[in-house]
ROMARVEX-942620 format. One line per 3 residues: number of its first residue (from 0); their letters; for each residue x, y, z of C-alpha. Coordinates in Angstrom, 2 decimals, padded with zeros to 5 digits, m for minus. Layout:
// ROMARVEX-942620
NUM	A	X/Y/Z ~ ...
// end
This chain:
// ROMARVEX-942620
0	MNK	035.97/m010.11/032.71 ~ 034.16/m010.27/036.36 ~ 035.89/m008.38/038.83
3	LLL	035.62/m011.06/041.61 ~ 037.61/m013.49/039.19 ~ 040.19/m010.72/038.56
6	YFQ	040.71/m010.38/042.18 ~ 041.02/m013.80/042.48 ~ 043.45/m014.03/039.65
9	LFH	045.64/m011.37/041.44 ~ 045.42/m013.24/044.80 ~ 046.86/m016.31/042.86
12	NMG	049.48/m014.21/041.04 ~ 051.00/m012.27/043.95 ~ 050.20/m014.75/046.69
15	IKY	048.69/m014.54/050.23 ~ 051.59/m012.91/051.69 ~ 051.26/m009.91/049.47
18	FLF	047.55/m009.63/049.81 ~ 047.79/m009.96/053.70 ~ 050.54/m007.18/053.91
21	RIQ	048.72/m004.84/051.54 ~ 045.56/m005.14/053.49 ~ 047.08/m004.51/056.89
24	YEI	049.37/m001.47/055.26 ~ 046.28/000.12/053.92 ~ 044.36/m000.29/057.26
27	RCK	047.25/001.45/058.98 ~ 047.49/004.22/056.18 ~ 043.89/005.06/056.36
30	GGM	044.05/004.64/060.28 ~ 046.65/007.20/060.54 ~ 048.80/004.50/062.55
33	LKR	051.24/004.43/059.76 ~ 051.41/008.43/059.86 ~ 052.19/008.42/063.48
36	AYP	054.94/005.88/062.90 ~ 056.87/008.69/061.09 ~ 057.81/011.67/063.06
39	ISW	057.86/015.05/061.05 ~ 060.59/016.67/063.16 ~ 064.11/015.22/064.85
42	EDK	065.71/015.13/067.82 ~ 068.81/017.79/067.88 ~ 071.45/015.06/068.64
45	EYL	075.24/014.73/067.86 ~ 075.94/011.24/066.56 ~ 079.73/012.07/065.53
48	SLA	081.56/014.88/065.38 ~ 083.13/016.24/062.05 ~ 086.74/015.98/063.48
51	DWR	086.09/012.30/064.65 ~ 084.71/011.45/061.40 ~ 087.66/012.78/059.71
54	KHA	090.13/010.82/061.59 ~ 088.01/007.63/062.09 ~ 085.57/007.41/058.80
57	KPF	085.39/003.57/057.76 ~ 086.77/003.12/054.10 ~ 085.26/004.36/051.17
60	FFS	085.55/004.04/047.46 ~ 088.61/006.34/047.75 ~ 090.59/007.72/050.96
63	SRK	090.54/011.32/049.50 ~ 090.30/013.16/046.37 ~ 094.15/013.02/045.79
66	SVK	093.86/009.23/045.39 ~ 091.51/009.37/042.63 ~ 093.46/009.29/039.18
69	LTH	091.35/009.78/035.97 ~ 092.64/009.23/032.60 ~ 089.53/009.43/030.04
72	TDS	087.44/012.46/031.41 ~ 086.93/015.37/028.85 ~ 086.90/018.34/031.29
75	RVL	085.42/020.71/028.78 ~ 082.30/018.57/028.38 ~ 081.92/018.67/032.28
78	SER	082.84/022.49/032.50 ~ 079.59/022.94/030.23 ~ 077.33/020.79/032.51
81	VNR	078.58/022.25/035.45 ~ 078.14/025.85/034.50 ~ 074.29/025.20/033.39
84	MKR	073.58/023.63/036.68 ~ 075.08/026.57/038.21 ~ 072.84/028.58/036.23
87	GEY	069.68/026.29/037.31 ~ 069.85/023.98/034.50 ~ 069.56/020.23/035.06
90	CFF	069.55/017.25/032.90 ~ 066.64/014.89/033.45 ~ 066.79/011.04/032.45
93	SAV	069.87/011.61/030.85 ~ 068.00/013.32/028.01 ~ 066.47/016.62/028.41
96	WYN	067.52/019.98/030.03 ~ 065.18/021.76/032.45 ~ 065.84/025.19/033.67
99	LGT	064.67/024.89/037.45 ~ 065.99/028.20/038.14 ~ 068.53/028.95/041.07
102	DYD	066.23/028.75/044.03 ~ 064.25/025.73/042.83 ~ 061.67/024.44/045.56
105	WLT	062.31/020.86/044.93 ~ 058.32/020.20/044.86 ~ 057.34/021.61/041.27
108	NPD	057.23/019.07/038.21 ~ 058.95/021.08/035.45 ~ 057.14/019.00/032.89
111	TNY	053.67/020.25/034.09 ~ 054.51/022.93/036.55 ~ 052.31/021.27/039.12
114	KYN	053.79/021.83/042.60 ~ 053.33/019.31/045.42 ~ 052.53/020.50/049.12
117	ANV	055.95/019.94/051.07 ~ 053.81/020.17/054.41 ~ 051.55/017.12/054.04
120	HWT	052.70/013.75/055.51 ~ 054.10/011.56/052.79 ~ 051.41/009.04/053.76
123	TVE	048.99/011.47/052.35 ~ 051.00/012.19/048.87 ~ 049.40/010.65/045.90
126	DIV	051.87/009.83/043.20 ~ 049.41/009.19/040.61 ~ 047.83/012.52/039.98
129	PEA	046.57/013.31/036.52 ~ 047.33/016.88/036.60 ~ 050.51/016.49/038.60
132	GDI	052.04/014.33/035.52 ~ 055.00/011.69/036.32 ~ 056.20/012.17/039.85
135	KYV	059.54/010.92/038.56 ~ 060.15/014.64/037.26 ~ 060.02/015.85/040.83
138	WEK	062.10/013.06/042.10 ~ 064.80/013.45/039.51 ~ 067.02/016.13/041.07
141	SRF	066.08/014.83/044.64 ~ 068.15/011.90/043.90 ~ 071.32/014.22/043.66
144	SFL	072.81/011.87/040.99 ~ 073.93/015.34/039.34 ~ 076.42/015.70/041.69
147	YDI	078.78/013.40/039.87 ~ 079.22/015.73/037.01 ~ 080.28/018.15/039.59
150	IRY	082.75/015.98/041.42 ~ 084.01/014.49/038.31 ~ 084.74/018.25/036.90
153	DQK	086.59/019.03/040.28 ~ 088.54/015.95/040.14 ~ 089.53/016.45/036.53
156	SGE	090.26/020.40/036.72 ~ 091.38/020.99/040.38 ~ 088.59/023.26/041.21
159	NHA	086.33/023.04/044.26 ~ 082.71/023.24/044.18 ~ 082.15/021.84/047.63
162	SFV	080.25/025.04/048.57 ~ 077.68/024.68/045.77 ~ 077.37/020.65/046.28
165	FSQ	076.87/021.47/050.31 ~ 074.57/024.41/049.55 ~ 072.22/022.21/047.35
168	IED	071.99/019.50/050.08 ~ 071.32/022.16/052.94 ~ 068.70/023.69/050.63
171	WIH	067.09/020.15/050.10 ~ 066.84/019.59/053.65 ~ 065.56/022.68/054.78
174	KNP	062.86/022.92/051.76 ~ 061.81/019.13/052.54 ~ 060.68/018.71/056.33
177	LNC	061.01/015.18/057.71 ~ 058.69/012.61/056.63 ~ 056.87/015.10/054.32
180	GPN	055.93/016.03/050.86 ~ 056.57/013.88/047.46 ~ 060.19/013.32/048.18
183	YKC	059.78/011.10/050.96 ~ 057.12/009.06/049.38 ~ 059.50/006.22/048.02
186	SQE	062.15/004.47/049.92 ~ 064.23/003.94/046.94 ~ 064.35/007.52/046.22
189	ISL	065.31/008.15/049.86 ~ 068.17/005.49/049.69 ~ 069.67/006.82/046.46
192	RVL	069.70/010.23/047.81 ~ 071.65/009.22/050.87 ~ 074.08/007.05/048.81
195	NWL	074.98/010.14/046.92 ~ 075.35/012.31/049.49 ~ 077.67/010.00/051.23
198	FAL	079.87/010.07/047.77 ~ 079.91/013.80/048.17 ~ 080.69/013.82/051.81
201	YYY	083.63/011.63/051.18 ~ 084.69/013.33/048.04 ~ 084.88/016.78/049.97
204	KDS	085.84/015.28/053.34 ~ 088.97/017.49/053.83 ~ 087.25/020.52/052.34
207	VEL	087.10/024.06/054.58 ~ 083.50/024.23/053.07 ~ 082.51/021.25/055.29
210	TED	081.95/022.85/058.41 ~ 080.82/021.50/061.56 ~ 077.23/022.84/061.07
213	VFR	076.97/021.48/057.79 ~ 078.37/018.05/058.62 ~ 076.03/017.99/061.94
216	LII	072.81/018.89/059.54 ~ 073.67/016.41/057.06 ~ 074.37/013.47/059.22
219	QSV	071.22/013.99/061.09 ~ 069.26/013.92/057.73 ~ 071.12/010.97/056.93
222	YWQ	070.04/009.04/060.05 ~ 066.14/010.01/059.77 ~ 066.20/009.24/056.42
225	IKH	067.47/006.01/056.68 ~ 065.07/005.31/059.82 ~ 062.37/005.76/057.34
228	VRA	063.63/003.22/054.92 ~ 064.28/000.86/057.99 ~ 060.67/001.51/059.24
231	NIN	059.00/000.78/055.82 ~ 061.22/m002.05/054.52 ~ 058.69/m004.64/054.08
234	FSR	056.86/m002.51/051.56 ~ 059.79/m003.05/049.18 ~ 060.39/m006.55/050.32
237	IAV	056.97/m008.03/050.13 ~ 054.68/m005.50/048.09 ~ 057.39/m004.53/045.52
240	RNN	060.18/m007.14/045.42 ~ 062.33/m005.58/042.61 ~ 064.93/m003.33/042.34
243	HAI	063.64/m001.06/044.93 ~ 064.34/m003.63/047.71 ~ 067.74/m004.40/046.43
246	TET	068.62/m000.56/046.65 ~ 066.96/m000.20/050.32 ~ 068.41/m003.27/051.92
249	LAL	071.90/m002.36/050.46 ~ 071.48/001.37/051.81 ~ 070.68/m000.06/055.30
252	YLV	073.78/m002.31/055.13 ~ 076.07/000.42/054.05 ~ 074.97/003.45/056.35
255	GLL	075.08/000.58/059.09 ~ 078.69/m000.08/057.92 ~ 080.23/003.46/057.51
258	FPQ	078.38/005.11/060.34 ~ 078.78/002.60/063.53 ~ 077.85/005.76/065.67
261	FPE	074.25/005.66/064.81 ~ 071.94/003.88/067.57 ~ 070.72/001.55/065.18
264	SGE	073.44/000.94/062.85 ~ 074.25/m002.73/064.12 ~ 070.70/m003.98/063.44
267	WKK	070.73/m001.79/060.05 ~ 073.79/m003.39/058.80 ~ 073.47/m007.14/059.88
270	KGK	069.70/m007.02/058.60 ~ 070.41/m005.15/055.53 ~ 073.29/m007.23/054.78
273	KWF	071.06/m010.27/055.15 ~ 068.12/m008.99/053.18 ~ 070.50/m007.62/050.29
276	EEE	071.64/m011.29/050.10 ~ 068.21/m012.61/050.01 ~ 067.02/m010.17/047.21
279	IKY	070.06/m010.88/045.05 ~ 069.43/m014.63/045.38 ~ 065.77/m014.15/044.91
282	QVA	065.85/m011.55/041.86 ~ 068.86/m012.71/039.90 ~ 068.36/m015.90/038.46
285	EDG	071.44/m018.72/038.26 ~ 071.85/m017.79/034.64 ~ 072.27/m014.16/035.38
288	TYL	068.81/m013.09/033.89 ~ 066.71/m010.59/036.14 ~ 062.97/m011.30/037.63
291	QFS	061.96/m007.70/035.97 ~ 062.71/m008.50/032.45 ~ 064.38/m005.30/031.85
294	MNY	067.55/m004.54/030.70 ~ 068.04/m000.94/032.19 ~ 066.79/m002.32/035.77
297	HRV	069.36/m005.35/035.36 ~ 071.72/m002.43/034.99 ~ 070.76/m000.58/038.06
300	VVQ	071.42/m004.06/039.95 ~ 074.86/m004.19/038.32 ~ 075.62/m000.91/039.97
303	LLT	074.20/m001.70/043.15 ~ 076.33/m004.76/043.24 ~ 079.43/m002.83/042.48
306	WAI	078.98/m000.61/045.26 ~ 078.03/m003.57/047.73 ~ 080.98/m005.58/046.50
309	TLA	083.74/m002.70/046.50 ~ 082.85/m001.32/050.03 ~ 082.65/m004.77/051.46
312	DRN	086.04/m005.41/050.01 ~ 087.18/m002.24/051.81 ~ 085.74/m002.93/055.12
315	GER	086.84/m006.57/055.26 ~ 083.47/m008.02/055.03 ~ 081.88/m010.67/052.75
318	FCD	078.71/m011.58/051.23 ~ 077.70/m015.33/050.96 ~ 079.14/m016.71/047.58
321	EVY	075.80/m016.48/045.83 ~ 075.89/m012.67/045.68 ~ 079.46/m012.94/043.78
324	KRA	078.10/m015.72/041.52 ~ 074.98/m013.81/040.55 ~ 076.84/m010.71/040.24
327	YQS	079.33/m012.65/037.55 ~ 076.43/m014.36/035.80 ~ 074.54/m010.76/035.28
330	VNF	077.56/m009.52/033.81 ~ 077.92/m012.45/031.21 ~ 074.16/m012.06/030.55
333	LYQ	074.22/m008.38/029.59 ~ 077.58/m008.88/027.64 ~ 076.26/m011.60/025.61
336	CQD	073.20/m009.41/024.84 ~ 075.30/m006.30/023.92 ~ 076.33/m004.75/020.96
339	DST	080.10/m004.68/020.45 ~ 080.45/m001.22/018.57 ~ 078.27/000.85/020.64
342	GWL	077.71/m000.88/023.92 ~ 074.00/m000.72/023.60 ~ 071.51/m003.34/024.39
345	SNY	068.04/m004.06/023.23 ~ 065.65/m001.55/024.71 ~ 063.83/m004.26/026.20
348	GSN	061.43/m004.29/029.20 ~ 060.87/m001.03/031.61 ~ 063.06/001.62/030.93
351	DGA	062.57/004.57/033.29 ~ 065.84/006.45/032.53 ~ 067.39/005.19/035.95
354	LFF	071.44/005.64/035.97 ~ 071.92/006.49/039.72 ~ 075.78/006.62/039.67
357	KLN	076.79/008.19/036.10 ~ 080.96/008.45/036.23 ~ 081.62/009.03/032.81
360	DCD	080.42/010.99/029.53 ~ 079.06/007.90/027.62 ~ 075.65/007.70/026.17
363	YRD	072.90/006.79/028.65 ~ 072.21/003.31/026.46 ~ 075.76/002.38/026.53
366	YRP	076.32/m000.33/029.45 ~ 080.02/m000.75/029.15 ~ 081.28/001.61/031.89
369	QLD	078.81/m000.21/034.38 ~ 079.76/m003.64/033.21 ~ 083.36/m003.07/032.85
372	ALY	083.60/m001.81/036.86 ~ 081.75/m004.74/037.98 ~ 083.88/m007.38/035.62
375	YLL	087.13/m005.96/036.87 ~ 085.88/m006.52/040.44 ~ 085.27/m009.99/040.06
378	TSE	087.76/m011.17/037.71 ~ 090.68/m008.49/037.69 ~ 090.58/m008.83/033.98
381	HLY	089.66/m006.28/031.16 ~ 085.95/m006.87/029.40 ~ 086.59/m004.16/026.79
384	DRQ	089.74/m002.83/024.81 ~ 089.67/000.30/026.96 ~ 088.93/001.26/030.40
387	YED	086.19/003.24/031.65 ~ 085.99/006.24/034.26 ~ 083.81/004.20/036.82
390	REW	086.35/001.86/037.63 ~ 088.68/004.54/038.38 ~ 086.71/005.92/040.97
393	YLC	085.51/002.69/042.28 ~ 088.76/000.67/042.21 ~ 091.35/003.52/042.51
396	EWK	092.75/001.80/045.71 ~ 091.04/m001.55/045.48 ~ 092.56/m005.00/046.82
399	ANR	090.40/m008.08/047.04 ~ 091.29/m011.16/049.38 ~ 088.98/m013.42/047.70
402	QMY	088.42/m015.64/044.72 ~ 088.31/m014.37/041.21 ~ 086.16/m015.58/038.46
405	PPI	087.60/m016.65/034.90 ~ 087.45/m014.19/031.87 ~ 084.30/m014.31/029.82
408	KKQ	084.26/m014.61/026.13 ~ 081.83/m013.44/023.53 ~ 079.68/m016.03/022.25
411	FGC	078.49/m016.67/018.94 ~ 076.27/m018.93/017.10 ~ 073.08/m020.05/019.54
414	ISF	073.06/m018.60/022.99 ~ 070.47/m019.70/025.27 ~ 069.43/m018.39/028.93
417	DKG	066.63/m020.66/029.79 ~ 065.85/m019.71/033.20 ~ 065.11/m016.15/032.08
420	GYY	063.51/m017.22/028.71 ~ 066.16/m015.34/026.61 ~ 067.53/m016.62/023.31
423	CIR	070.11/m014.92/020.92 ~ 071.71/m015.94/017.62 ~ 074.84/m013.81/017.15
426	EKD	077.00/m013.82/013.82 ~ 079.58/m011.23/012.61 ~ 077.20/m008.68/011.41
429	TFS	074.07/m009.73/012.71 ~ 072.52/m010.12/016.38 ~ 069.10/m011.82/017.05
432	FIR	067.39/m011.33/020.41 ~ 064.14/m013.35/021.37 ~ 062.06/m013.35/024.59
435	CGR	060.32/m016.68/025.28 ~ 059.70/m016.64/028.95 ~ 057.79/m017.63/031.93
438	HKD	056.59/m015.31/034.80 ~ 056.83/m016.09/038.07 ~ 056.49/m012.31/039.22
441	RPA	054.39/m009.76/037.63 ~ 055.28/m008.82/034.08 ~ 055.69/m004.98/033.04
444	HAD	055.12/m005.32/029.20 ~ 052.86/m007.66/027.23 ~ 055.69/m008.68/024.86
447	NLH	056.30/m012.75/024.93 ~ 058.15/m013.83/021.50 ~ 059.36/m010.51/020.94
450	LDI	062.37/m010.33/018.19 ~ 065.12/m007.70/018.13 ~ 067.64/m007.64/015.33
453	WYQ	070.71/m005.75/015.29 ~ 072.91/m005.23/011.86 ~ 076.17/m003.99/011.74
456	GEN	075.90/m002.05/015.02 ~ 072.33/m000.85/014.57 ~ 069.07/m001.96/016.32
459	CLF	066.97/m002.42/013.19 ~ 064.11/m004.08/014.79 ~ 063.47/m002.63/018.04
462	DGG	061.38/m002.93/020.98 ~ 059.51/000.54/021.32 ~ 060.75/001.44/025.17
465	SYK	058.53/002.87/027.71 ~ 058.34/006.82/027.55 ~ 056.31/007.65/030.72
468	YNT	054.87/005.80/033.96 ~ 052.46/008.42/034.06 ~ 050.61/009.46/030.87
471	TEK	047.69/009.22/028.90 ~ 045.97/005.70/028.78 ~ 046.44/005.37/024.83
474	LLR	050.39/006.17/025.54 ~ 050.43/003.83/028.28 ~ 048.66/000.89/026.62
477	YFM	050.81/001.48/023.66 ~ 054.30/001.49/025.25 ~ 053.67/m001.28/028.00
480	GTE	051.27/m003.51/025.65 ~ 051.94/m005.85/022.73 ~ 051.50/m003.10/020.23
483	SHN	055.00/m001.57/020.57 ~ 056.79/m004.92/020.38 ~ 057.98/m007.29/017.54
486	TIM	055.39/m010.06/018.21 ~ 051.54/m010.75/017.66 ~ 048.23/m009.36/018.38
489	LEG	044.67/m010.37/017.89 ~ 042.96/m007.22/016.62 ~ 043.50/m004.62/019.28
492	HDQ	043.97/m007.05/022.04 ~ 047.30/m007.48/024.22 ~ 048.74/m010.74/025.07
495	MLK	047.75/m010.11/028.51 ~ 044.73/m008.35/029.96 ~ 045.60/m004.69/031.43
498	GDR	044.70/m004.01/034.88 ~ 045.49/m000.80/037.00 ~ 048.98/001.15/036.84
501	FIW	051.52/m001.86/036.57 ~ 049.07/m004.71/036.78 ~ 048.49/m007.43/034.19
504	YNW	045.97/m010.38/034.52 ~ 046.11/m013.54/032.48 ~ 049.99/m013.70/032.34
507	SQA	051.66/m015.20/029.49 ~ 053.54/m018.12/030.01 ~ 056.26/m019.88/027.85
510	EWS	055.17/m023.53/027.38 ~ 058.30/m024.78/025.62 ~ 061.09/m023.21/023.32
513	SLK	064.48/m024.49/021.64 ~ 067.31/m022.93/019.66 ~ 069.50/m025.26/017.67
516	ETE	071.97/m025.02/014.62 ~ 071.89/m026.76/011.42 ~ 074.53/m027.00/008.64
519	DTY	072.99/m023.84/006.97 ~ 070.82/m022.00/009.79 ~ 069.86/m021.31/013.30
522	IFE	066.23/m022.36/014.22 ~ 064.44/m020.62/017.20 ~ 060.95/m022.28/018.23
525	GKV	058.85/m021.30/020.90 ~ 055.27/m021.94/022.22 ~ 053.36/m019.63/024.59
528	SCF	050.25/m019.57/026.39 ~ 048.69/m015.87/025.90 ~ 045.51/m013.98/025.03
531	TYL	043.83/m016.45/027.45 ~ 041.29/m013.87/028.58 ~ 039.77/m014.46/025.15
534	NKE	040.08/m018.09/025.36 ~ 041.93/m020.25/027.77 ~ 043.16/m022.38/024.98
537	IKH	045.08/m019.89/022.77 ~ 048.63/m020.59/022.13 ~ 051.01/m018.80/019.94
540	YRK	053.73/m020.51/018.12 ~ 056.75/m018.68/016.68 ~ 059.48/m020.09/014.61
543	IVK	062.71/m018.22/013.61 ~ 065.00/m019.38/010.88 ~ 068.25/m017.29/010.36
546	WKN	070.22/m018.65/007.35 ~ 074.06/m018.54/008.31 ~ 076.32/m016.03/006.70
549	TCK	073.43/m013.90/004.98 ~ 071.13/m011.45/006.27 ~ 068.00/m013.24/005.85
552	WEI	065.65/m014.49/008.47 ~ 062.11/m016.44/008.17 ~ 059.54/m016.06/010.84
555	EDC	056.21/m017.75/010.86 ~ 053.54/m017.30/013.45 ~ 050.99/m019.54/014.11
558	IDG	047.89/m019.28/016.38 ~ 045.94/m022.20/017.76 ~ 042.27/m021.41/019.58
561	NPK	041.67/m017.93/017.95 ~ 038.26/m016.97/018.86 ~ 035.53/m015.62/016.18
564	NMN	038.46/m015.62/013.38 ~ 040.04/m012.48/014.67 ~ 042.84/m010.66/012.66
567	MRQ	046.17/m011.74/013.44 ~ 048.54/m008.70/013.19 ~ 052.36/m009.52/013.05
570	LWH	054.15/m006.07/014.08 ~ 057.63/m005.02/013.34 ~ 058.96/m001.41/014.33
573	TNK	062.08/m000.20/012.25 ~ 063.57/003.36/010.96 ~ 065.28/001.41/008.27
576	DNL	065.09/001.71/004.57 ~ 067.28/m000.99/003.63 ~ 065.17/m003.63/005.38
579	SLE	063.02/m005.60/003.09 ~ 059.99/m007.60/004.65 ~ 057.73/m010.10/002.56
582	SNG	054.80/m011.35/003.87 ~ 051.77/m013.64/002.89 ~ 049.44/m011.45/005.11
585	ETI	048.23/m007.92/004.28 ~ 050.50/m005.14/004.77 ~ 049.64/m002.19/006.63
588	DTE	052.57/000.42/006.98 ~ 051.74/003.45/009.62 ~ 054.05/005.86/011.81
591	QLC	054.42/005.12/015.14 ~ 056.38/006.01/018.53 ~ 059.48/004.68/019.77
594	SNY	061.45/005.69/023.22 ~ 064.85/005.63/023.63 ~ 065.18/007.86/026.34
597	YGQ	062.52/008.47/029.12 ~ 059.92/011.14/028.66 ~ 060.92/011.31/024.90
600	TTK	059.62/010.27/021.75 ~ 060.72/009.70/018.32 ~ 058.66/008.41/015.18
603	CRQ	059.23/005.04/013.57 ~ 057.39/002.73/011.20 ~ 055.18/000.20/012.16
606	IEF	054.93/m002.47/009.60 ~ 052.17/m005.07/010.22 ~ 051.02/m007.79/008.29
609	QTK	047.39/m009.24/008.94 ~ 045.73/m012.70/008.17 ~ 042.48/m014.45/009.39
612	NSS	044.06/m017.44/008.90 ~ 045.90/m019.44/011.63 ~ 049.55/m018.79/010.32
615	IKT	051.53/m015.95/008.70 ~ 055.00/m016.20/007.25 ~ 057.33/m013.34/006.68
618	ILQ	060.81/m013.27/004.72 ~ 063.14/m010.48/006.39 ~ 066.26/m009.41/004.33
621	FI	068.57/m006.35/004.56 ~ 069.06/m005.20/001.05
// end
């Protein structure tokens, strides 16, 4: 396709505000103006003393470690994890342990052994370098999410690892000069690091290991890191506009709220709160669906909302009503899409292993702890049969003087979220999850009309996942493209035309959809415009019939406008042998990949049915 036409389409998709911002941003970056705006050393200044902070600290989730009462924490599991960390081993993306050593440089990617330069300004650090591998492997430990296992262990066992915790923070500060190296490249990473440091500071507030010198160093670093976030906030609010913007605006608000002694705290708090409210209203739809079309990124927002609402409550603050409404609807959407027995959701959309504040021992794919905490915060009711540990940390001394929302009940039968374009059919033993949506913001995966099927708590037809954001072109194309999803392709063509990195052209768009119930069946029908870079008139129509009280589905796909009679490929991904798929198309059964955890792959079956006709019909049953 003509490059000029692609640029025009990108301009149309992203808008003039995005384009004008990116142009001036690149000019400032290339011209060195951006570099000069971020100093590489800080002024040695005392913003507040340790004694004053201990005496006048703003309310946090807990007043001290004595106020936290844990009931379901297994200290044996935590003990093993903490001992591994003390030996220099750390768990990445809740999946695999890497031995970084006890004197890690915070700059080396353990997946490739590539080492970044800590002395170059962040504006000159390239985050996509083939030989470097995925920069997220450098950022993972620098988020300091590993601190939660240590804090949880200390709380359950009565031990005190404050010295180890503060030594890790000090080591990071000394090895990462201000505004230099890869760990200053992303303002969201900075924000998460600061929030996690603050959790540790409050927990170990009364520890003798927290000396005046240690406190002064950490507070100075927090101040200058948040100055960086504030200076670069328009990048996430204009150029990115996703969970990054929510994280960064929340960090501004919370640091401004908790540390009024900083010179800019009033502005950070006021603007951070205003921007956070705007981002929640923009990114979370009225029906609770999320603009990134990702279950895991939606959970990220759930965690950030829990921090925001709880700490606002603690400090006598309130957000606008829409923040609470969208939070409540977010819980409802994710809960309705959740498997009851495991707490898992479909592995749908981008999944980069993000779980910023892990305060439990549940599997990474289990969303119950995070939903439980936010739900209780909004309703004062229990969402599940048991209480999860997250709530015991966030709400141990919580009292809210605001309206509570009514309890949420699990829905059965037809469940529609029209704003986001999600349609579900729930019965006692089966759950069908269907995507048929429009894109107002850039899509990450080419997966419209994808179908997930669950049977007796197992995800039997599933989404392939994400794997990595920086890997081979072949793997990126598979996981982000159409082939790793349960929908159709035209020969080797994705639904949308792939551009650089996270860019797609010719966005697929739902034209109409319906979900209805008859006496014997549930019937979904949807039509999307897709493959338009091959022919502007191509439409994909999918009809799914689910027979009531039996494990039987009929899926019919039709293509209008197929150019040159291309092979239509109906794709299914499974690992189950008790799944019967019968079709009027030619059967091809191959081995493919799926990724439940970031950076990890396992094998799966890809069953596809091909035809040169304009339609294909498949009967799916469990036997």
